[in-house]
C-alpha positions as CSV (number, residue, x, y, z in Angstrom):
1,M,35.8,23.4,15.9
2,Q,32.8,23.8,18.5
3,Q,30.4,21.5,18.0
4,L,27.0,22.6,16.9
5,N,23.2,20.9,17.4
6,R,21.4,20.6,14.1
7,R,19.2,23.7,14.4
8,E,21.8,26.0,15.3
9,F,23.9,24.7,12.4
10,V,21.4,25.4,10.0
11,K,21.1,29.1,11.6
12,K,24.9,29.4,11.3
13,S,25.1,28.7,7.5
14,V,24.7,30.5,4.9
15,G,21.6,29.2,3.7
16,T,19.3,26.3,4.3
17,A,19.7,24.5,1.2
18,T,23.4,24.5,1.8
19,A,23.1,23.2,5.3
20,L,20.7,20.0,4.9
21,A,23.3,19.2,1.8
22,A,25.9,19.1,4.5
23,L,24.0,17.2,7.0
24,G,23.0,14.7,3.9
25,G,19.7,15.4,4.3
26,S,19.2,12.9,7.8
27,N,17.8,15.7,10.1
28,V,18.9,13.4,12.8
29,I,17.2,14.6,16.4
30,G,19.1,14.8,19.3
31,A,17.9,12.5,22.3
32,N,16.8,15.7,24.1
33,E,15.8,17.4,21.2
34,K,11.9,18.3,20.8
35,V,10.2,17.0,17.5
36,V,9.3,20.2,16.3
37,V,5.5,19.7,14.1
38,G,3.4,21.7,12.1
39,V,-0.1,20.9,11.1
40,M,-1.7,21.1,7.9
41,G,-5.2,21.1,8.1
42,I,-7.0,21.9,11.9
43,G,-10.9,20.7,11.2
44,G,-11.7,17.8,13.5
45,R,-9.5,15.7,13.1
46,G,-6.3,17.8,12.4
47,T,-7.4,19.2,15.9
48,A,-7.8,15.9,17.6
49,V,-4.4,14.5,16.2
50,A,-2.6,17.9,17.1
51,G,-3.9,17.8,20.6
52,M,-2.7,14.5,21.1
53,F,0.8,15.0,19.7
54,A,1.3,18.1,21.7
55,A,0.6,16.1,25.0
56,R,4.0,14.2,24.7
57,S,6.7,16.1,26.1
58,D,9.3,15.4,23.4
59,V,6.9,17.3,20.9
60,D,6.4,21.0,20.2
61,I,3.6,21.8,18.1
62,A,4.7,24.8,16.4
63,Y,2.4,26.0,13.5
64,L,-1.3,25.3,12.6
65,C,-1.9,25.9,9.2
66,D,-5.9,25.9,7.6
67,P,-6.9,28.2,4.7
68,D,-10.1,28.7,6.8
69,T,-8.7,31.2,9.8
70,R,-12.0,31.1,11.9
71,R,-10.8,27.5,12.7
72,Q,-8.1,28.9,14.6
73,P,-9.0,29.8,18.0
74,Y,-10.3,26.3,18.6
75,A,-7.4,24.3,17.4
76,R,-4.8,26.7,19.1
77,K,-6.8,26.5,22.2
78,V,-6.5,22.8,22.6
79,V,-2.8,22.8,21.7
80,E,-1.9,25.1,23.9
81,A,-4.0,23.3,26.9
82,A,-1.9,20.1,25.9
83,Q,1.6,22.0,25.9
84,G,1.8,25.0,27.7
85,H,2.2,27.4,25.1
86,A,0.4,28.4,21.8
87,P,1.4,27.5,18.5
88,K,1.7,29.9,15.3
89,F,-0.9,30.5,13.0
90,V,-0.3,30.6,9.3
91,Q,-3.1,30.5,6.8
92,D,-0.7,29.5,4.1
93,F,1.0,26.1,4.9
94,R,4.3,26.9,2.7
95,R,5.1,29.7,5.4
96,M,5.4,26.7,7.7
97,L,7.7,24.6,5.5
98,E,10.0,27.5,4.8
99,D,11.0,26.9,8.7
100,P,14.3,25.3,9.4
101,D,13.3,24.4,12.7
102,L,10.5,22.0,11.4
103,D,10.9,18.7,11.8
104,A,7.8,16.9,10.8
105,V,4.2,17.9,9.4
106,I,1.3,16.2,10.1
107,V,-1.0,16.6,7.0
108,A,-4.9,16.2,7.9
109,T,-6.5,17.8,5.3
110,P,-9.2,16.6,3.0
111,D,-8.0,13.6,0.8
112,H,-7.3,16.2,-2.5
113,W,-4.5,18.1,-0.2
114,H,-2.6,14.6,0.9
115,A,-0.3,13.8,-2.2
116,L,0.7,17.4,-2.7
117,G,1.4,18.2,0.7
118,T,3.2,15.4,1.3
119,I,5.4,15.7,-1.4
120,M,6.0,19.4,-0.6
121,A,6.8,18.7,2.9
122,C,9.3,15.6,2.0
123,Q,10.9,18.4,-0.7
124,A,11.3,20.4,2.2
125,N,13.0,17.9,4.1
126,K,10.3,17.3,7.0
127,H,9.0,13.8,7.7
128,V,5.0,13.4,7.2
129,Y,2.4,12.0,9.5
130,V,-0.8,12.0,6.7
131,E,-4.0,11.0,7.8
132,K,-6.1,8.2,5.8
133,P,-6.9,7.4,3.3
134,A,-3.1,8.3,2.2
135,A,-4.2,9.4,-1.3
136,H,-7.0,10.6,-3.3
137,N,-6.3,9.0,-6.4
138,L,-3.9,5.6,-7.6
139,W,-1.4,7.6,-9.2
140,E,-1.0,9.9,-6.3
141,G,-0.3,7.4,-3.7
142,R,2.8,6.1,-6.0
143,K,4.1,9.7,-5.7
144,M,3.7,9.8,-2.4
145,V,6.3,6.7,-2.0
146,E,8.4,7.6,-4.8
147,A,8.9,11.6,-2.4
148,A,9.2,9.7,0.6
149,R,12.4,7.4,-0.5
150,K,14.0,10.3,-3.0
151,Y,14.1,12.7,0.0
152,Q,14.9,9.7,2.8
153,R,11.7,10.6,4.9
154,V,9.7,9.2,7.6
155,V,6.2,9.3,5.9
156,T,3.4,7.4,7.8
157,V,-0.5,7.1,7.3
158,G,-3.1,7.5,10.4
159,M,-4.0,3.5,10.4
160,Q,-3.4,3.3,13.7
161,T,-4.6,-0.2,14.3
162,R,-1.0,-1.9,12.8
163,S,0.6,-0.2,16.1
164,T,-1.7,-2.2,18.5
165,P,-0.8,-5.3,20.5
166,Y,-4.1,-6.9,19.8
167,A,-3.7,-6.7,16.1
168,K,0.2,-8.0,16.1
169,A,-1.2,-11.1,17.9
170,A,-4.2,-11.7,15.4
171,R,-1.5,-11.5,12.7
172,E,0.4,-14.1,14.5
173,Y,-2.5,-16.1,15.4
174,I,-3.3,-16.7,11.7
175,E,0.3,-17.2,11.3
176,S,0.6,-19.9,13.1
177,G,-1.7,-21.9,11.2
178,K,-4.6,-22.4,13.8
179,L,-7.6,-21.0,11.4
180,G,-6.1,-23.5,8.9
181,D,-6.2,-22.5,5.0
182,I,-7.5,-19.0,4.9
183,R,-10.0,-18.9,1.9
184,L,-12.1,-16.0,2.6
185,V,-12.0,-12.8,4.7
186,R,-15.0,-10.4,4.7
187,V,-14.7,-6.8,5.8
188,Y,-17.4,-4.3,6.6
189,N,-17.9,-1.0,6.6
190,M,-21.1,-0.5,6.8
191,M,-23.4,2.4,9.1
192,Q,-25.9,5.2,8.6
193,H,-25.2,8.6,7.6
194,S,-27.4,11.6,7.3
195,R,-28.0,13.5,3.8
196,Q,-26.4,16.8,3.0
197,Q,-28.5,19.2,2.9
198,L,-27.2,21.6,-0.3
199,G,-27.8,25.7,-0.1
200,S,-27.6,27.9,-2.6
201,E,-24.1,29.5,-3.9
202,Q,-22.9,32.1,-1.8
203,P,-20.2,34.5,-1.9
204,V,-16.9,32.7,-0.4
205,P,-16.6,34.1,3.5
206,A,-13.7,36.5,3.9
207,E,-11.8,34.8,6.5
208,F,-11.5,31.6,4.0
209,D,-9.1,31.3,1.3
210,Y,-11.0,29.3,-1.0
211,D,-8.5,28.6,-3.6
212,L,-6.1,27.9,-1.7
213,W,-8.3,25.0,-0.4
214,C,-9.6,23.6,-3.3
215,G,-5.7,23.8,-4.4
216,P,-4.9,21.0,-7.0
217,A,-8.7,20.0,-7.3
218,A,-11.6,22.3,-9.6
219,K,-12.6,25.2,-7.5
220,L,-16.8,24.1,-7.6
221,P,-18.9,26.9,-6.8
222,Y,-19.2,27.7,-2.8
223,I,-22.3,26.3,-1.7
224,P,-23.2,25.8,2.0
225,G,-24.0,22.0,3.1
226,R,-22.1,20.5,0.6
227,Y,-19.9,18.3,2.4
228,W,-16.5,17.7,0.6
229,L,-16.5,13.6,1.9
230,N,-19.3,13.3,-0.9
231,M,-17.7,15.1,-3.3
232,A,-15.1,13.2,-5.3
233,E,-13.2,16.3,-7.1
234,Y,-12.0,16.2,-3.0
235,S,-12.5,12.8,-1.9
236,C,-12.4,9.2,-2.4
237,G,-15.7,8.9,-0.8
238,P,-17.2,8.4,2.8
239,I,-17.1,4.6,2.5
240,P,-13.4,4.5,1.7
241,G,-12.8,7.0,3.9
242,D,-13.4,4.9,6.8
243,A,-13.2,1.6,5.2
244,V,-9.5,1.7,4.6
245,H,-9.0,1.0,8.5
246,Q,-10.5,-2.3,8.0
247,L,-9.2,-3.0,4.6
248,D,-5.3,-2.0,6.0
249,L,-6.1,-3.8,9.0
250,A,-6.9,-7.2,7.1
251,R,-4.0,-6.8,4.7
252,Y,-1.7,-6.7,7.9
253,V,-2.9,-9.9,9.4
254,M,-3.1,-11.4,6.1
255,G,0.7,-10.8,6.2
256,D,0.4,-7.7,3.4
257,P,-0.4,-9.9,0.4
258,P,0.7,-8.1,-3.1
259,P,-2.2,-6.6,-4.7
260,P,-5.4,-8.3,-5.5
261,K,-5.5,-9.8,-9.3
262,T,-9.0,-8.7,-10.0
263,V,-11.7,-6.8,-8.6
264,M,-15.5,-6.9,-9.3
265,H,-17.9,-4.1,-8.1
266,S,-21.5,-3.6,-7.6
267,G,-23.2,-0.9,-6.1
268,G,-23.1,3.1,-6.4
269,I,-25.3,5.9,-5.5
270,Q,-28.7,3.8,-4.3
271,V,-30.4,5.5,-1.2
272,L,-28.5,9.1,-0.3
273,L,-29.8,11.3,-3.8
274,D,-28.8,14.4,-2.2
275,G,-26.1,15.9,-5.0
276,R,-23.1,13.4,-3.8
277,D,-20.9,11.6,-6.4
278,T,-19.6,9.4,-4.9
279,P,-21.2,5.8,-3.4
280,D,-23.4,5.1,-0.6
281,T,-23.6,1.2,-1.9
282,Q,-20.1,-0.6,-2.5
283,Y,-19.6,-4.5,-2.5
284,A,-16.6,-5.4,-4.2
285,T,-15.1,-8.8,-4.6
286,Y,-11.4,-9.1,-5.0
287,E,-9.2,-12.0,-6.0
288,Y,-5.8,-13.0,-4.6
289,D,-3.1,-16.2,-5.0
290,N,-4.9,-18.0,-2.5
291,F,-7.8,-16.3,-0.7
292,T,-11.1,-13.9,-1.9
293,L,-11.9,-10.6,-0.1
294,L,-15.4,-9.4,0.1
295,F,-16.2,-5.7,0.9
296,Q,-19.3,-4.6,2.2
297,G,-19.9,-1.1,2.5
298,S,-23.2,1.0,3.2
299,L,-24.3,4.7,4.4
300,W,-27.9,3.3,4.8
301,S,-27.8,0.7,7.5
302,P,-29.1,2.5,10.9
303,Y,-28.5,-1.0,12.7
304,M,-24.9,-1.2,12.0
305,K,-23.2,0.5,14.5
306,K,-19.3,1.7,15.0
307,I,-17.6,0.1,18.3
308,A,-18.4,2.3,21.1
309,Q,-15.5,4.1,22.7
310,Y,-16.4,2.4,26.7
311,I,-16.1,-1.4,24.8
312,R,-12.4,0.0,23.2
313,D,-11.4,1.4,26.6
314,N,-12.2,-1.8,28.2
315,D,-11.8,-5.7,28.4
316,L,-14.9,-6.1,26.3
317,F,-16.0,-7.4,22.6
318,P,-18.9,-5.7,20.5
319,E,-21.9,-7.2,19.5
320,W,-20.3,-8.7,16.3
321,Q,-23.6,-9.6,14.2
322,Y,-23.9,-5.7,14.1
323,C,-20.7,-4.3,14.4
324,A,-20.3,-1.9,11.6
325,T,-16.3,-2.1,11.4
326,K,-15.5,-5.4,11.1
327,I,-13.3,-7.8,9.6
328,E,-14.3,-11.4,9.8
329,I,-11.3,-14.3,8.9
330,L,-12.4,-17.7,7.8
331,G,-10.4,-20.6,8.0
332,T,-10.7,-24.2,7.4
333,K,-10.0,-24.7,11.1
334,G,-11.5,-21.8,12.9
335,F,-13.5,-18.4,12.3
336,M,-12.2,-15.0,13.7
337,Y,-13.9,-11.3,14.4
338,L,-11.7,-8.7,14.3
339,G,-12.7,-5.2,15.4
340,R,-10.7,-2.1,14.6
341,H,-9.6,0.8,16.7
342,G,-10.1,-1.1,19.8
343,G,-12.8,-4.0,20.2
344,G,-10.2,-7.1,19.9
345,W,-10.8,-10.5,18.5
346,Q,-12.3,-13.7,19.2
347,V,-12.1,-17.2,17.5
348,M,-14.9,-19.6,17.2
349,D,-14.8,-23.2,16.7
350,E,-17.4,-25.3,14.3
351,N,-19.4,-25.2,17.8
352,D,-19.6,-21.6,18.1
353,K,-17.4,-21.9,21.2
354,V,-15.0,-19.4,21.6
355,I,-11.8,-20.9,21.8
356,D,-9.0,-18.1,22.2
357,Q,-9.8,-14.4,22.6
358,A,-7.8,-10.9,23.1
359,Y,-8.7,-7.6,24.1
360,G,-8.0,-4.6,22.5
361,R,-7.3,-0.8,23.1
362,P,-7.2,2.3,20.6
363,G,-4.0,2.7,18.8
364,D,-3.8,6.3,18.3
365,K,-0.7,6.6,21.0
366,P,1.2,3.6,20.3
367,H,0.9,4.8,16.7
368,I,2.6,8.7,17.5
369,E,4.8,7.0,19.6
370,N,6.2,4.4,17.1
371,F,6.2,8.1,14.2
372,V,8.0,10.0,16.6
373,Q,11.0,7.4,17.4
374,C,11.2,6.6,13.4
375,V,11.2,10.5,13.3
376,R,14.3,10.1,15.1
377,S,15.6,6.8,14.3
378,G,15.0,7.2,10.3
379,A,13.3,3.8,10.7
380,R,10.1,2.8,8.7
381,P,7.0,3.3,10.2
382,N,4.3,0.5,10.9
383,A,2.0,2.3,8.7
384,D,5.0,3.2,6.0
385,I,3.3,5.2,3.2
386,E,3.7,1.9,1.2
387,H,1.1,0.3,3.0
388,G,-1.0,3.4,3.0
389,H,-0.8,3.2,-0.7
390,Q,-1.3,-0.5,-0.7
391,S,-4.4,-0.2,1.4
392,V,-6.5,2.3,-0.4
393,L,-5.7,1.1,-3.8
394,L,-8.2,-1.8,-2.6
395,S,-10.9,1.3,-2.3
396,H,-9.5,2.9,-5.7
397,L,-9.7,-0.6,-7.6
398,A,-13.3,-0.6,-6.5
399,N,-14.3,2.9,-7.5
400,I,-12.7,2.5,-10.8
401,A,-14.8,-0.7,-11.0
402,W,-18.0,1.6,-10.6
403,R,-17.1,4.1,-12.6
404,A,-16.0,1.9,-15.8
405,G,-19.5,0.5,-15.3
406,N,-19.7,-1.7,-12.3
407,T,-17.1,-4.1,-13.8
408,K,-14.9,-6.9,-13.3
409,L,-11.0,-5.3,-14.0
410,S,-8.1,-7.4,-14.2
411,F,-5.2,-5.3,-12.2
412,D,-1.3,-5.3,-13.0
413,A,0.1,-5.0,-9.8
414,K,3.8,-4.0,-11.5
415,T,2.4,-1.4,-13.7
416,E,-0.3,-0.2,-11.4
417,T,-2.9,-0.3,-14.5
418,F,-5.4,-2.2,-16.2
419,P,-4.1,-3.5,-19.4
420,S,-7.3,-5.0,-20.8
421,N,-9.6,-1.9,-20.2
422,P,-8.9,1.7,-21.6
423,E,-11.8,3.5,-20.1
424,A,-10.6,2.1,-15.9
425,N,-7.5,3.5,-16.8
426,R,-8.7,6.6,-17.5
427,Y,-9.4,7.0,-13.6
428,I,-6.2,5.8,-12.1
429,K,-5.0,9.8,-11.9
430,R,-6.9,13.1,-11.8
431,S,-7.6,14.5,-15.8
432,G,-6.0,17.7,-15.0
433,Y,-4.7,19.9,-12.1
434,R,-5.1,23.4,-11.4
435,A,-2.6,25.6,-11.9
436,P,0.0,26.0,-9.7
437,W,-0.8,23.1,-7.6
438,A,-0.1,20.4,-9.8
439,V,1.4,16.6,-8.3
440,P,4.2,16.5,-10.3
441,E,4.8,13.8,-12.5
442,K,8.9,13.3,-11.0
443,V,8.8,14.1,-7.6
């Protein structure tokens, strides 16, 4: 029998399902074949990631998808410039999932679509690169893990620092014992956001399928000026949406410990009283078996700055005192400053002298490289969906402790519930999903 490559086999088979079953669902991609990718969500981040994937000679961006057709021209221009030909545009992402030639999907939507988009892609036999934070809520994150395992798909989360050499070096330094016993980890996400300026309810533009955009979430009135990141229907909140990078990096360098035993939260909406319903101030304490993690997040701190791009791209360190996105590792022998997305790390002794250090670089390129190679091999990626779930889980715990009354909660990692607090358990998942966009109980 003449040998056929995977794509020819699918096309010549009676049906896609038959072909995939015959292939064992493996979707093995030949070394000389391009990885064919579709992008779900082409806002600023989605377009940027699409451009980075398209710049690779072994990737073909075949589809761009977004409920808002007004986003098509710019995103298409970016991808076409990077890969030399234009992708197709479809308003409804389900159309690209029907294509048997599609290997992988980039999910770069707002948070509320991450879980269902990922699960539907897995069910369609596609691998997934989902942007952070992995899931809108705790329960959805576990469903994403279940889908990845059931359908044997590679699902990675856009927590790029996991793929950087300097993060690996920091983890090895800590594992070596040179910092002594680690008893305290401090994670920061402190900066300044502007107030949202709400307008009045307006008719939905003809180019925008607002019903599809809302998807699993409630269909709130269409109000220009309302930023989805500030609304709990669509987001974990602006602080978790950014802080998950540092929380994940802290977990990584600490050896990816299991979830904390307790969480205690203070803060809330204290400064940006602009119609948002997610916190602008979050202080959380997480108790682990052998150390405590303290988190500080704020959206009203103009003196705290993210690490500048020129620092990330060169052999430089940020001014740690005012670094908005730093981690501090406190051991019995030494102290480590650590930055995300570049910025590197430095270790100080008791005399405030730098005794070791490593420069850093952003992790986008190595992270995408890791995903593409895992799509080819079937190996687990650096930021596997289980890591993505466990890292944003810390933000979910903080949010739940806030919603339960700024209280201290005990967490059962095996059941992923709060055994002694029924009120807190109400916030583990949505109270309901909007038909037909329900995240399934059984994926």
